[in-house]
C-alpha positions as CSV (number, residue, x, y, z in Angstrom):
1,X,75.7,126.3,83.3
2,X,76.0,122.5,83.4
3,X,78.3,119.5,82.8
4,X,81.3,118.6,84.9
5,X,84.2,121.0,85.5
6,X,87.8,119.8,85.0
7,X,89.5,118.8,88.2
8,X,91.3,121.8,89.8
9,X,94.9,121.6,90.8
10,X,95.8,124.7,92.8
11,X,93.0,124.1,95.3
12,X,94.3,120.6,95.9
13,X,97.7,122.0,96.4
14,X,96.8,124.1,99.5
15,X,98.0,121.2,101.6
16,X,99.8,119.2,99.0
17,X,101.1,121.7,96.5
18,X,102.6,119.4,93.9
19,X,101.6,116.8,91.2
20,X,105.1,115.5,90.5
21,X,108.1,117.3,92.0
22,X,109.8,119.7,89.7
23,X,111.9,122.8,90.5
24,X,108.9,124.9,89.4
25,X,106.5,123.1,91.7
26,X,108.9,123.6,94.7
27,X,109.2,127.3,93.8
28,X,105.4,127.6,93.7
29,X,105.1,126.1,97.1
30,X,107.9,128.3,98.6
31,X,106.3,131.5,97.1
32,X,103.0,130.4,98.5
33,X,104.5,130.4,101.9
34,X,106.4,133.7,101.4
35,X,104.7,135.9,98.8
36,X,107.4,137.4,96.6
37,X,105.3,140.5,96.1
38,X,106.0,141.4,99.8
39,X,109.7,141.1,99.5
40,X,112.1,144.1,99.7
41,X,113.0,144.9,96.1
42,X,116.7,145.6,96.9
43,X,117.4,141.9,97.9
44,X,117.6,139.3,95.1
45,X,115.6,136.1,95.4
46,X,114.3,133.3,93.2
47,X,115.9,130.7,91.0
48,X,119.5,131.7,90.7
49,X,120.9,128.5,89.1
50,X,119.0,125.7,87.3
51,X,116.1,124.8,85.1
52,X,112.4,125.2,86.3
53,X,111.4,122.1,84.4
54,X,114.0,119.8,86.1
55,X,112.8,117.0,88.2
56,X,113.7,117.2,91.9
57,X,114.7,114.1,93.9
58,X,116.5,115.8,96.8
59,X,115.9,119.1,98.5
60,X,118.8,120.5,100.6
61,X,117.9,123.4,102.9
62,X,120.6,125.7,104.3
63,X,121.0,129.3,105.6
64,X,123.6,130.0,102.9
65,X,125.4,128.4,100.0
66,X,128.2,127.0,102.2
67,X,130.8,124.5,101.0
68,X,129.0,121.8,103.0
69,X,125.6,122.6,101.6
70,X,126.8,122.7,98.0
71,X,128.7,119.5,98.5
72,X,125.7,117.7,100.0
73,X,123.5,118.8,97.2
74,X,126.1,117.9,94.6
75,X,126.3,114.4,96.0
76,X,122.7,113.7,95.2
77,X,121.1,113.3,91.8
78,X,118.6,115.9,90.7
79,X,119.1,118.0,93.8
80,X,117.7,121.5,94.6
81,X,119.4,123.7,97.1
82,X,117.1,126.2,99.0
83,X,118.8,128.9,101.0
84,X,117.8,131.9,103.1
85,X,120.5,134.1,101.7
86,X,121.2,134.6,98.0
87,X,124.5,133.5,96.4
88,X,124.3,136.0,93.5
89,X,123.6,139.5,94.8
90,X,124.5,141.5,91.7
91,X,124.6,140.9,87.9
92,X,127.3,138.5,86.8
93,X,129.2,139.1,83.6
94,X,131.4,136.0,83.9
95,X,131.6,132.7,85.9
96,X,135.2,132.4,87.0
97,X,136.6,129.7,89.3
98,X,139.1,132.1,90.7
99,X,136.3,134.0,92.4
100,X,134.3,132.7,95.3
101,X,130.8,133.2,93.8
102,X,131.9,132.1,90.4
103,X,133.5,128.9,91.8
104,X,130.3,128.0,93.7
105,X,128.1,128.7,90.7
106,X,130.3,126.5,88.5
107,X,130.2,123.7,91.1
108,X,126.4,123.8,91.1
109,X,126.1,123.9,87.3
110,X,128.5,121.0,86.8
111,X,126.5,118.8,89.2
112,X,123.1,120.0,87.8
113,X,122.1,121.4,91.2
114,X,119.3,124.0,91.1
115,X,119.7,126.9,93.6
116,X,116.7,128.9,94.9
117,X,117.1,131.9,97.3
118,X,114.1,132.4,99.5
119,X,112.2,135.8,99.3
120,X,113.0,137.9,102.4
121,X,109.3,138.1,103.0
122,X,109.6,134.7,104.7
123,X,111.1,136.6,107.7
124,X,107.9,138.8,107.9
125,X,105.0,136.4,107.2
126,X,103.2,134.6,110.0
127,X,105.0,131.4,110.8
128,X,108.1,132.6,109.1
129,X,111.7,133.2,110.3
130,X,110.8,135.9,112.9
131,X,107.9,133.9,114.4
132,X,110.0,130.8,114.5
133,X,112.9,132.5,116.3
134,X,110.5,134.0,118.8
135,X,109.0,130.6,119.5
136,X,112.4,129.1,119.9
137,X,113.3,131.7,122.5
138,X,110.1,131.0,124.5
139,X,108.0,134.0,123.4
140,X,104.5,132.6,123.2
141,X,102.6,135.8,122.3
142,X,104.2,138.4,120.1
143,X,103.3,141.4,118.0
144,X,105.1,142.8,114.9
145,X,108.0,145.1,115.7
146,X,107.9,147.0,112.4
147,X,104.7,146.6,110.3
148,X,105.3,146.8,106.5
149,X,102.1,145.7,104.8
150,X,98.8,144.0,105.0
151,X,97.9,141.1,102.8
152,X,94.9,142.0,100.6
153,X,91.6,140.6,101.9
154,X,89.0,139.6,99.3
155,X,85.5,138.2,99.2
156,X,84.5,135.4,96.9
157,X,80.8,134.9,96.1
158,X,79.6,131.9,94.1
159,X,76.1,130.9,92.9
160,X,75.3,127.2,93.3
161,X,72.3,124.9,93.3
162,X,71.2,124.2,96.9
163,X,72.0,120.5,96.7
164,X,75.7,121.3,95.9
165,X,76.1,124.1,98.5
166,X,77.6,121.9,101.2
167,X,80.2,120.5,98.8
168,X,81.1,123.9,97.4
169,X,81.4,125.4,100.9
170,X,83.6,122.5,102.2
171,X,85.9,122.7,99.2
172,X,86.3,126.5,99.4
173,X,86.9,126.3,103.2
174,X,89.5,123.5,102.8
175,X,91.3,125.7,100.3
176,X,91.5,128.6,102.7
177,X,88.3,130.6,102.3
178,X,86.1,131.6,105.2
179,X,88.7,132.0,107.9
180,X,87.9,134.8,110.4
181,X,90.0,134.9,113.5
182,X,89.8,131.5,115.2
183,X,86.8,130.4,113.1
184,X,86.8,128.5,109.8
185,X,84.1,127.7,107.3
186,X,82.6,131.2,107.8
187,X,80.1,132.1,105.1
188,X,76.8,134.0,104.3
189,X,74.3,132.3,102.1
190,X,71.5,134.1,100.2
191,X,68.7,132.2,98.4
192,X,67.6,133.4,95.0
193,X,66.8,132.5,91.4
194,X,69.3,132.0,88.7
195,X,68.6,132.3,85.0
196,X,70.5,131.0,82.0
197,X,70.0,130.0,78.4
198,X,72.3,127.2,77.1
199,X,73.5,128.0,73.5
200,X,74.7,125.6,70.8
201,X,77.6,123.4,72.0
202,X,76.8,123.7,75.7
203,X,76.2,120.7,78.0
204,X,73.8,121.9,80.6
205,X,73.3,119.9,83.8
206,X,69.9,121.5,84.2
207,X,67.5,122.2,81.3
208,X,68.3,122.0,77.6
209,X,69.9,123.9,74.8
210,X,67.9,126.8,73.5
211,X,65.5,127.0,76.5
212,X,65.6,129.8,79.1
213,X,65.9,128.2,82.6
214,X,65.0,129.5,86.0
215,X,66.3,127.6,88.9
216,X,66.7,128.0,92.7
217,X,70.3,128.9,93.7
218,X,72.3,129.9,96.7
219,X,74.8,132.7,96.7
220,X,77.7,131.7,99.1
221,X,80.0,134.5,100.2
222,X,83.3,133.9,101.9
223,X,86.4,136.0,102.8
224,X,89.7,134.9,101.4
225,X,93.3,136.1,101.6
226,X,95.0,137.2,98.3
227,X,97.5,134.3,98.2
228,X,94.7,131.7,98.7
229,X,92.4,133.1,95.9
230,X,93.5,130.9,93.0
231,X,93.4,127.8,95.1
232,X,89.9,128.6,96.4
233,X,88.6,129.2,92.9
234,X,90.2,126.0,91.6
235,X,88.6,124.1,94.5
236,X,85.2,125.6,93.8
237,X,85.4,124.7,90.1
238,X,86.5,121.2,91.0
239,X,83.3,120.3,92.9
240,X,80.7,122.6,91.3
241,X,78.2,120.8,89.1
242,X,77.8,123.5,86.5
243,X,79.7,123.6,83.2
244,X,80.2,127.4,83.6
245,X,80.4,128.6,87.2
246,X,79.2,132.2,88.1
247,X,81.4,133.7,90.8
248,X,82.5,137.2,91.8
249,X,85.7,138.4,93.6
250,X,85.7,141.7,95.5
251,X,88.5,143.6,97.1
252,X,87.7,144.5,100.7
253,X,88.9,147.5,102.7
254,X,89.0,145.4,105.9
255,X,92.6,144.9,107.0
256,X,94.0,141.5,106.2
257,X,96.9,139.6,107.8
258,X,99.6,142.1,109.0
259,X,103.2,141.6,107.7
260,X,106.3,143.0,109.2
261,X,109.8,142.5,110.5
262,X,110.7,141.6,114.0
263,X,108.6,140.3,116.9
264,X,108.3,141.6,120.5
265,X,106.6,140.0,123.5
266,X,106.5,140.0,127.2
267,X,108.5,137.5,129.3
268,X,106.7,135.6,132.0
269,X,109.0,137.1,134.6
270,X,111.4,140.0,134.9
271,X,114.8,138.4,134.3
272,X,118.4,139.5,134.2
273,X,120.5,139.9,131.0
274,X,122.5,136.8,132.0
275,X,119.3,134.8,132.1
276,X,118.3,135.9,128.6
277,X,121.8,135.1,127.3
278,X,121.6,131.6,128.9
279,X,118.3,131.1,127.2
280,X,119.8,132.2,123.9
281,X,122.7,129.7,124.2
282,X,120.3,126.9,125.1
283,X,117.8,127.6,122.3
284,X,120.3,128.4,119.5
285,X,123.2,125.8,119.7
286,X,126.2,127.1,117.8
287,X,125.2,130.7,118.1
288,X,128.1,133.1,118.3
289,X,126.8,135.6,120.8
290,X,127.9,139.2,121.4
291,X,126.2,142.0,123.2
292,X,126.3,145.8,122.7
293,X,126.6,146.5,126.5
294,X,125.9,145.1,129.9
295,X,122.6,146.2,131.6
296,X,121.6,145.8,135.2
297,X,118.0,146.7,134.4
298,X,115.6,143.6,134.6
299,X,114.3,142.6,131.2
300,X,110.5,142.2,130.9
301,X,110.1,142.5,127.1
302,X,112.2,140.8,124.5
303,X,112.4,141.5,120.8
304,X,113.7,139.3,118.1
305,X,114.6,139.8,114.4
306,X,116.0,137.0,112.2
307,X,118.7,137.7,109.7
308,X,119.8,141.3,109.3
309,X,118.9,143.7,112.1
310,X,118.0,146.4,109.5
311,X,117.6,149.2,112.0
312,X,115.1,147.4,114.1
313,X,117.1,148.3,117.3
314,X,115.4,151.7,117.1
315,X,111.9,150.0,116.9
316,X,112.8,147.7,119.8
317,X,114.0,150.7,121.9
318,X,110.8,152.7,121.2
319,X,108.8,149.6,122.2
320,X,110.7,149.4,125.5
321,X,112.3,146.1,124.8
322,X,115.0,145.2,127.3
323,X,116.9,143.3,124.6
324,X,116.8,142.6,120.8
325,X,118.1,139.2,119.6
326,X,119.1,139.4,116.0
327,X,121.2,137.6,113.4
328,X,123.5,140.3,112.2
329,X,123.8,144.0,113.0
330,X,125.4,146.9,111.1
331,X,127.9,149.4,112.6
332,X,125.0,151.9,112.8
333,X,122.9,149.4,114.8
334,X,125.7,149.0,117.3
335,X,126.0,152.7,117.7
336,X,122.3,153.0,118.2
337,X,122.3,150.2,120.8
338,X,125.2,151.8,122.7
339,X,123.1,154.9,123.2
340,X,119.9,152.9,124.1
341,X,118.6,151.1,127.1
342,X,117.9,148.1,124.8
343,X,120.7,145.6,124.7
344,X,121.6,144.4,121.2
345,X,122.3,140.6,121.2
346,X,123.9,139.3,117.9
347,X,123.8,135.6,117.4
348,X,124.9,135.1,113.8
349,X,122.9,135.0,110.6
350,X,122.7,131.2,110.4
351,X,121.7,130.7,114.0
352,X,118.9,133.2,113.7
353,X,117.2,131.6,110.6
354,X,117.8,128.0,111.7
355,X,114.5,127.6,113.6
356,X,112.6,129.0,110.6
357,X,114.5,126.7,108.2
358,X,113.7,123.7,110.5
359,X,110.1,124.5,110.3
360,X,110.3,124.9,106.5
361,X,112.0,121.5,106.2
362,X,109.0,120.0,108.1
363,X,106.6,121.6,105.6
364,X,108.6,120.5,102.6
365,X,108.7,116.9,103.9
366,X,104.9,116.9,104.4
367,X,104.3,118.3,100.9
368,X,106.9,116.6,98.8
369,X,107.7,113.3,100.6
370,X,104.6,111.7,98.9
371,X,106.4,112.5,95.6
372,X,109.5,110.6,96.7
373,X,111.5,113.7,97.4
374,X,114.1,113.5,100.2
375,X,114.6,116.6,102.3
376,X,117.9,117.3,104.0
377,X,118.4,120.1,106.6
378,X,122.0,121.4,106.4
379,X,121.9,123.7,109.4
């Protein structure tokens, strides 16, 4: 237990997730924001065209692989196109230019443009598409409309000499550990005695090879969410003075961050349907708005769901929402809405994910602009 640990990388990437922009590093960042493990298995996502090792100079973000988005990406060298909806939705046995998908794939391949389809979990995670749409429509406080999962909550415990405790605590907290509600840097510290015997080849910071050492140590315990774990461990190893660091990771039964589709919140005032529609038009320029029916009942609760409605009209109705604003609804959704007091307001897929993609562009610029990457929002 001594020496100097090699610098960690994943802990450093909590706020700046890349050391040289490549397709793989962009994917790592995107799947950090929207864990792929929480995605619906029936919708494809991930790298659909391209090479993970390719260098990225331009990121183009778009709701879908439209002609304009593909052309914009193709006009830039070493471009990567990131979309909310996948281009390839079923296995391809041929790439044919006389078919729409095949033509678009060929276009991207010829211009060496990588294509990445975002996991649909980005709609459900905090700060994702649903939250962004709710904020754009003026819903300040919302709850999940249909809860689907909790992110696993863990506890990390690390043993450290007292003089290194503050550095270890600060590094772990900066990487995401110790967040409880509105508080950060939460920990519990227990003093004790550590023992170790350095064997041949070790480089101990304390003591010498072949001698049993007893030294004062602190055990620092902090909670951490599953997706932050590797970054937290890397951050601890980066600043810890020991050559071999003793740490434990425990799974907790405490509920972690809730994930789910749709958001619902109370409006400041009871308003008419026309007022809600006016707000939708103002907040989502270019939206193609259609309603299931006209209602004279004042609306006090509003629900939103980016992308596909996916039956959430039933959840909105049970939650006594006056209206549900969504991207695209199925025939079944329209039938359900027609027999409900909740008005279904369809705005178009692209308009519903645009606020989330704008937020994503800001995050990508903050993360990859230092690497010289240009980010273009094709919304």
